[in-house]
C-alpha positions in Angstrom: 39.7 59.2 115.9 38.6 60.9 112.8 35.1 62.3 112.1 33.6 63.5 108.8 30.5 65.7 108.9 28.6 66.2 105.8 26.0 68.8 104.8 24.2 70.2 101.9 22.0 67.4 100.7 18.3 67.7 99.9 15.6 67.8 97.3 16.3 69.6 94.0 14.4 69.8 90.7 16.0 68.5 87.5 18.5 71.1 86.1 19.1 72.5 89.6 22.2 72.7 91.7 23.4 71.6 95.1 26.6 72.0 97.0 27.8 69.3 99.4 30.4 69.9 102.1 32.4 67.7 104.3 34.6 68.7 107.3 37.1 66.3 108.7 38.2 66.6 112.3 40.1 64.6 114.8 43.6 63.1 114.7 44.6 63.7 111.2 48.3 63.2 110.4 48.2 63.6 106.5 45.3 63.6 104.0 46.0 61.6 100.9 42.6 62.2 99.1 39.2 63.5 100.0 36.2 62.7 97.8 32.5 61.8 97.4 30.9 58.5 96.7 27.3 57.7 96.1 24.9 54.8 96.4 21.5 54.7 94.7 18.9 52.2 95.8 19.8 48.8 94.7 23.2 49.7 93.2 26.7 49.5 94.5 28.5 52.5 96.0 30.5 54.3 93.3 33.1 57.0 93.2 31.8 60.4 92.1 34.9 62.5 92.4 38.0 62.8 94.6 40.9 65.2 94.9 44.3 65.3 96.4 45.5 68.0 98.7 47.5 69.4 95.7 44.3 69.7 93.6 44.6 66.6 91.4 41.0 65.6 90.7 39.3 62.6 89.4 35.6 62.4 88.2 33.3 59.7 87.2 32.3 59.9 83.5 28.7 60.4 84.4 29.4 63.7 86.3 32.2 65.3 84.2 31.4 68.8 83.1 28.5 69.0 85.7 30.1 68.5 89.1 33.2 70.2 90.5 35.2 69.1 93.6 37.4 71.4 95.7 39.3 71.0 98.8 40.1 73.6 101.5 43.4 72.3 102.9 43.5 74.7 105.8 40.1 73.6 107.0 40.2 69.9 106.0 37.1 70.5 104.1 36.0 69.2 100.7 33.1 70.6 98.6 31.2 69.1 95.7 29.3 71.6 93.5 26.7 69.7 91.6 25.1 71.5 88.6 22.7 70.4 85.9 21.4 67.6 88.2 19.3 64.9 86.7 17.2 62.2 88.4 20.0 59.6 87.9 22.0 61.6 90.4 19.6 60.7 93.2 21.5 58.7 95.8 23.0 58.9 99.3 26.3 60.7 98.9 29.1 59.7 101.2 32.2 61.8 102.0 35.4 59.8 102.1 38.9 60.7 103.3 41.9 58.5 102.8 44.5 59.5 105.1 47.9 58.4 106.4 48.3 57.3 110.1 51.5 56.4 112.0 51.6 52.9 113.2 54.8 52.2 115.1 57.5 53.2 112.6 55.2 52.8 109.6 52.7 54.9 107.7 49.5 53.3 106.8 46.6 54.5 104.7 43.1 54.3 106.2 39.6 55.3 104.9 37.2 57.3 106.9 33.6 57.8 106.0 30.8 60.2 106.6 27.3 59.3 107.6 25.9 60.0 104.2 23.6 62.8 103.0 20.6 62.2 100.7 20.3 63.9 97.4 17.0 63.7 95.6 16.6 65.0 92.1 12.8 65.0 91.2 10.1 67.3 89.9 
């Protein structure tokens, strides 16, 4: 069983910053990627950013240059530093971990999700 615990959401004014953190625990064999998705009211969940354990990162175009994702491999933790926030960043942010599990003689990739943390950007 794998658990993801998120922290760091809240209310911030436009132009402000927030830092989200997500810690993974449980039976983790190998992490493939950790990342953040978000879902705004009435919209589909979308990828914000993700990273491999080797530091290869991927960002949505809408957050490039404003958000930075980083991973602490020793602590199985991923952070999302969000700067220059705009109202359009308002959403529930979900931590995601894609990890390998051993099933018999095979390795399979599974997704784990956090419970979500609300980020509200408003004056």
